C-alpha positions as protocol buffer text, in pm:
chain_id: "A"
residue {
  index: 1
  type: UNK
  ca { x: 6018 y: -14259 z: 6782 }
}
residue {
  index: 2
  type: UNK
  ca { x: 6381 y: -14412 z: 6815 }
}
residue {
  index: 3
  type: UNK
  ca { x: 6550 y: -14628 z: 6572 }
}
residue {
  index: 4
  type: UNK
  ca { x: 6485 y: -14945 z: 6786 }
}
residue {
  index: 5
  type: UNK
  ca { x: 6098 y: -14897 z: 6759 }
}
residue {
  index: 6
  type: UNK
  ca { x: 6137 y: -14842 z: 6389 }
}
residue {
  index: 7
  type: UNK
  ca { x: 6337 y: -15149 z: 6318 }
}
residue {
  index: 8
  type: UNK
  ca { x: 6109 y: -15353 z: 6543 }
}
residue {
  index: 9
  type: UNK
  ca { x: 5806 y: -15252 z: 6342 }
}
residue {
  index: 10
  type: UNK
  ca { x: 5991 y: -15314 z: 6013 }
}
residue {
  index: 11
  type: UNK
  ca { x: 6053 y: -15654 z: 6144 }
}
residue {
  index: 12
  type: UNK
  ca { x: 5697 y: -15700 z: 6223 }
}
residue {
  index: 13
  type: UNK
  ca { x: 5588 y: -15599 z: 5874 }
}
residue {
  index: 14
  type: UNK
  ca { x: 5838 y: -15851 z: 5735 }
}
residue {
  index: 15
  type: UNK
  ca { x: 5688 y: -16120 z: 5928 }
}
residue {
  index: 16
  type: UNK
  ca { x: 5348 y: -16035 z: 5812 }
}
residue {
  index: 17
  type: UNK
  ca { x: 5398 y: -15931 z: 5456 }
}
residue {
  index: 18
  type: UNK
  ca { x: 5758 y: -16038 z: 5340 }
}
residue {
  index: 19
  type: UNK
  ca { x: 6059 y: -15816 z: 5219 }
}
residue {
  index: 20
  type: UNK
  ca { x: 5883 y: -15676 z: 4909 }
}
residue {
  index: 21
  type: UNK
  ca { x: 5536 y: -15531 z: 4940 }
}
residue {
  index: 22
  type: UNK
  ca { x: 5296 y: -15442 z: 4666 }
}
residue {
  index: 23
  type: UNK
  ca { x: 5153 y: -15095 z: 4655 }
}
residue {
  index: 24
  type: UNK
  ca { x: 4818 y: -15201 z: 4804 }
}
residue {
  index: 25
  type: UNK
  ca { x: 5011 y: -15363 z: 5104 }
}
residue {
  index: 26
  type: UNK
  ca { x: 5226 y: -15050 z: 5155 }
}
residue {
  index: 27
  type: UNK
  ca { x: 4895 y: -14839 z: 5145 }
}
residue {
  index: 28
  type: UNK
  ca { x: 4726 y: -15076 z: 5391 }
}
residue {
  index: 29
  type: UNK
  ca { x: 5030 y: -15054 z: 5648 }
}
residue {
  index: 30
  type: UNK
  ca { x: 5024 y: -14675 z: 5635 }
}
residue {
  index: 31
  type: UNK
  ca { x: 4664 y: -14632 z: 5624 }
}
residue {
  index: 32
  type: UNK
  ca { x: 4643 y: -14429 z: 5299 }
}
residue {
  index: 33
  type: UNK
  ca { x: 4495 y: -14495 z: 4964 }
}
residue {
  index: 34
  type: UNK
  ca { x: 4711 y: -14703 z: 4716 }
}
residue {
  index: 35
  type: UNK
  ca { x: 4662 y: -14381 z: 4470 }
}
residue {
  index: 36
  type: UNK
  ca { x: 4874 y: -14174 z: 4712 }
}
residue {
  index: 37
  type: UNK
  ca { x: 5159 y: -14439 z: 4721 }
}
residue {
  index: 38
  type: UNK
  ca { x: 5161 y: -14417 z: 4330 }
}
residue {
  index: 39
  type: UNK
  ca { x: 5174 y: -14043 z: 4344 }
}
residue {
  index: 40
  type: UNK
  ca { x: 5477 y: -14066 z: 4580 }
}
residue {
  index: 41
  type: UNK
  ca { x: 5634 y: -14313 z: 4363 }
}
residue {
  index: 42
  type: UNK
  ca { x: 5590 y: -14084 z: 4059 }
}
residue {
  index: 43
  type: UNK
  ca { x: 5736 y: -13809 z: 4239 }
}
residue {
  index: 44
  type: UNK
  ca { x: 6048 y: -14027 z: 4321 }
}
residue {
  index: 45
  type: UNK
  ca { x: 5976 y: -13970 z: 4684 }
}
residue {
  index: 46
  type: UNK
  ca { x: 5965 y: -14345 z: 4758 }
}
residue {
  index: 47
  type: UNK
  ca { x: 6240 y: -14579 z: 4604 }
}
residue {
  index: 48
  type: UNK
  ca { x: 6078 y: -14884 z: 4423 }
}
residue {
  index: 49
  type: UNK
  ca { x: 6183 y: -15239 z: 4338 }
}
residue {
  index: 50
  type: UNK
  ca { x: 6110 y: -15354 z: 3990 }
}
residue {
  index: 51
  type: UNK
  ca { x: 6006 y: -15695 z: 4019 }
}
residue {
  index: 52
  type: UNK
  ca { x: 5921 y: -15843 z: 3672 }
}
residue {
  index: 53
  type: UNK
  ca { x: 5634 y: -15606 z: 3527 }
}
residue {
  index: 54
  type: UNK
  ca { x: 5503 y: -15496 z: 3898 }
}
residue {
  index: 55
  type: UNK
  ca { x: 5615 y: -15213 z: 4105 }
}
residue {
  index: 56
  type: UNK
  ca { x: 5685 y: -15295 z: 4453 }
}
residue {
  index: 57
  type: UNK
  ca { x: 5817 y: -15137 z: 4765 }
}
residue {
  index: 58
  type: UNK
  ca { x: 6078 y: -15288 z: 5006 }
}
residue {
  index: 59
  type: UNK
  ca { x: 5951 y: -15306 z: 5353 }
}
residue {
  index: 60
  type: UNK
  ca { x: 6242 y: -15095 z: 5488 }
}
residue {
  index: 61
  type: UNK
  ca { x: 6086 y: -14791 z: 5316 }
}
residue {
  index: 62
  type: UNK
  ca { x: 5759 y: -14807 z: 5537 }
}
residue {
  index: 63
  type: UNK
  ca { x: 5917 y: -14579 z: 5812 }
}
residue {
  index: 64
  type: UNK
  ca { x: 5995 y: -14311 z: 5535 }
}
residue {
  index: 65
  type: UNK
  ca { x: 5646 y: -14360 z: 5380 }
}
residue {
  index: 66
  type: UNK
  ca { x: 5476 y: -14299 z: 5720 }
}
residue {
  index: 67
  type: UNK
  ca { x: 5711 y: -13985 z: 5776 }
}
residue {
  index: 68
  type: UNK
  ca { x: 5624 y: -13845 z: 5429 }
}
residue {
  index: 69
  type: UNK
  ca { x: 5236 y: -13885 z: 5522 }
}
residue {
  index: 70
  type: UNK
  ca { x: 5285 y: -13717 z: 5867 }
}
residue {
  index: 71
  type: UNK
  ca { x: 5481 y: -13426 z: 5687 }
}
residue {
  index: 72
  type: UNK
  ca { x: 5205 y: -13390 z: 5412 }
}
residue {
  index: 73
  type: UNK
  ca { x: 4897 y: -13410 z: 5635 }
}
residue {
  index: 74
  type: UNK
  ca { x: 5013 y: -13275 z: 5961 }
}
residue {
  index: 75
  type: UNK
  ca { x: 5248 y: -12985 z: 5833 }
}
residue {
  index: 76
  type: UNK
  ca { x: 5108 y: -12941 z: 5483 }
}
residue {
  index: 77
  type: UNK
  ca { x: 5430 y: -13004 z: 5280 }
}
residue {
  index: 78
  type: UNK
  ca { x: 5340 y: -13049 z: 4938 }
}
residue {
  index: 79
  type: UNK
  ca { x: 5440 y: -13361 z: 4725 }
}
residue {
  index: 80
  type: UNK
  ca { x: 5666 y: -13133 z: 4485 }
}
residue {
  index: 81
  type: UNK
  ca { x: 5869 y: -13003 z: 4782 }
}
residue {
  index: 82
  type: UNK
  ca { x: 5888 y: -13324 z: 4993 }
}
residue {
  index: 83
  type: UNK
  ca { x: 6230 y: -13435 z: 4856 }
}
residue {
  index: 84
  type: UNK
  ca { x: 6384 y: -13105 z: 4953 }
}
residue {
  index: 85
  type: UNK
  ca { x: 6236 y: -13127 z: 5307 }
}
residue {
  index: 86
  type: UNK
  ca { x: 6340 y: -13490 z: 5351 }
}
residue {
  index: 87
  type: UNK
  ca { x: 6703 y: -13390 z: 5250 }
}
residue {
  index: 88
  type: UNK
  ca { x: 6702 y: -13109 z: 5514 }
}
residue {
  index: 89
  type: UNK
  ca { x: 6571 y: -13344 z: 5779 }
}
residue {
  index: 90
  type: UNK
  ca { x: 6855 y: -13580 z: 5707 }
}
residue {
  index: 91
  type: UNK
  ca { x: 7117 y: -13311 z: 5705 }
}
residue {
  index: 92
  type: UNK
  ca { x: 6981 y: -13204 z: 6051 }
}
residue {
  index: 93
  type: UNK
  ca { x: 7008 y: -13558 z: 6180 }
}
residue {
  index: 94
  type: UNK
  ca { x: 7361 y: -13591 z: 6051 }
}
residue {
  index: 95
  type: UNK
  ca { x: 7464 y: -13270 z: 6223 }
}
residue {
  index: 96
  type: UNK
  ca { x: 7295 y: -13358 z: 6544 }
}
residue {
  index: 97
  type: UNK
  ca { x: 7476 y: -13699 z: 6521 }
}
residue {
  index: 98
  type: UNK
  ca { x: 7827 y: -13524 z: 6490 }
}
residue {
  index: 99
  type: UNK
  ca { x: 7752 y: -13297 z: 6767 }
}
residue {
  index: 100
  type: UNK
  ca { x: 7684 y: -13584 z: 6990 }
}
residue {
  index: 101
  type: UNK
  ca { x: 8013 y: -13750 z: 6917 }
}
């Protein structure tokens, strides 16, 4: 999946749901249970927006949420080690971008 397709999908989600999503909306978009989204928030894997008394998710984090779900269910990465895996993947992306330049 390239960055264009990610931004296109985020734009489509913005049109349908707006900039700020509830936990239930984020769960619906990604096809998981709201309890899983809450677990990811409690492990600080997904960033939140504090809006009054509710916890919300910005629509720009949906691609990251989908990536986390794929890593967990397809590769068996545990929630407790997910931040480390995401950081390593980001470093690999940065190094690949440096090599392309």
